[in-house]
N, C-alpha and C positions, 0 to 999 in steps of 0.2 A: 152334142146340142140338142139342150134344151128346149122344148113344144115353142116356149116365148122365145128365145133368141132365133128359131128359126122362122118365127112368124113375125121378127124386128127385120130379117132380112129379107122377106117377101115383102113387106109394106114398105123397106127403102128399094126396092126393083119398081114397085108400081111410080115412086115420092120420080127418082131416078128418070123414068121413061115419062115420065108426065113432064117433068124438066127438059128435058132433051126434046119432048115432041111441043116444045109449049102450048102445054093444057095444064100447067100449075099455077097460071095467076086467078082465074076464074076456081071457084069452088067447085061451081058446076061440073066445067070441066075436069074435074081432077076426078068427083065423084062419079061423073060418067067412066072414064078411064078402070077405074077402080072394079064398077058394074060389070064392065069387058073381062078383069080380068078374074071376077068371081067366079064368073060363067064358065071360066076354061078350066079343065083339066088337065093339065101337063102332069111331066115325067116326076114333078115335086107334089105332087097328089094334090089334095083339095084345097083349096084356097084358104087359109087359116083366118078363123073368126077374130081374133087377137090382129093380126094384118090389118084385116078391115076396121077394125076398131083405131089402132092406130092412123092410115087413111084419112079416118073420117076425124077427126079431132083433128089431125092437121091440117087440114082442108076447113073445119072450121073457125081455127082462132089462128088460122095463117096469118091476115094480118099482124097481130100483136108478137105473134113470134117472131116473124121477119122485122117488126120493131124495136123488138127486144135485141136481137141476134146485130142488127147492126148501131143501137146504140153501144154495148158490150163487148162489141170484136174490134180493141185496137188496131188501126190500121188496116184495115180490113172491109172492103161496103160486101155486099152480100154478090153484089155481080164479079168480083173479084175472085172469093171463095171454087177454088175446084167443085164443079156441081157432085158429085157426091160427098166431099166435107158440108156443104148447104143444106143435102139432104140428112145427111145423118143428125146435122146439129136440131134441124127441124124436129126429127121425128125424138129426139132426146131430151129437146125443150119440153114436146109435148106431154113426154111420161113423164121429167120432174115434175111441171107445172099442175098439169090438169087432168095426171091420172093418181089417185089415191094408192090405189092398188099393189104400182108398186114401189120400193122402198128407194129412196135419192139417190141412195148408192149405187144402187142397182142400175139405174136411168143412167148415170153417168157412168160406170163401168162399161154397159154395154153397148153404148155408143162409141168410147174411145176403143174397144174388141172390134167395134167394125170398121173402124177408122184406119187399125192396125191393121186391119187385112186387106180391105178394098183401097186404102188410097195411101199417097207417100207417106214418106217417114216422117215428117214433120206434122201428119195431123191429127197423130192420139195427141198428141203434149194440147196442139190448135184446140182441139175438139174438151180434151181434160178442162183446159185451163178456162175456155168460157163455157160452158157447161158446171163450172167449176165456183165463175162468178155468181152465175144468176141462181146456182145454191146458197150461195151467199147472200144474195138478194132477196130471196125466193117469199120473206114473209113479207115486204114492200111490195115488192112485184104484183101479189094475187090480192091486196088489201084494196 
């Protein structure tokens, strides 16, 4: 597993924990949790810088990300999505729309891989379809 893939997984852990603890609604709460996790060295090793970049990016753009996910997820509100899928989609959307260092196909593929590893059998297709739609619309979404 690449260093960036590991960082995505650690960022997902923080996003998931924040959602479960109700600390994801306000950017300040999410960033406070991130700061706590960055200070703790666990068996997984030091907290990767890229994981922090992802969580900070999601916190900064959370309102817009959630608006896009709500708008383009056909038949699924954010509240109805499994928590892990919602967090993966936030991470993937941030990489897709706000991180020019990551190729679009990589952002989508990595999110789909996380969904395949950590969520339901239907989740990879759902994540792929929704991020694929955002990729199609990317030029207009960033205008």
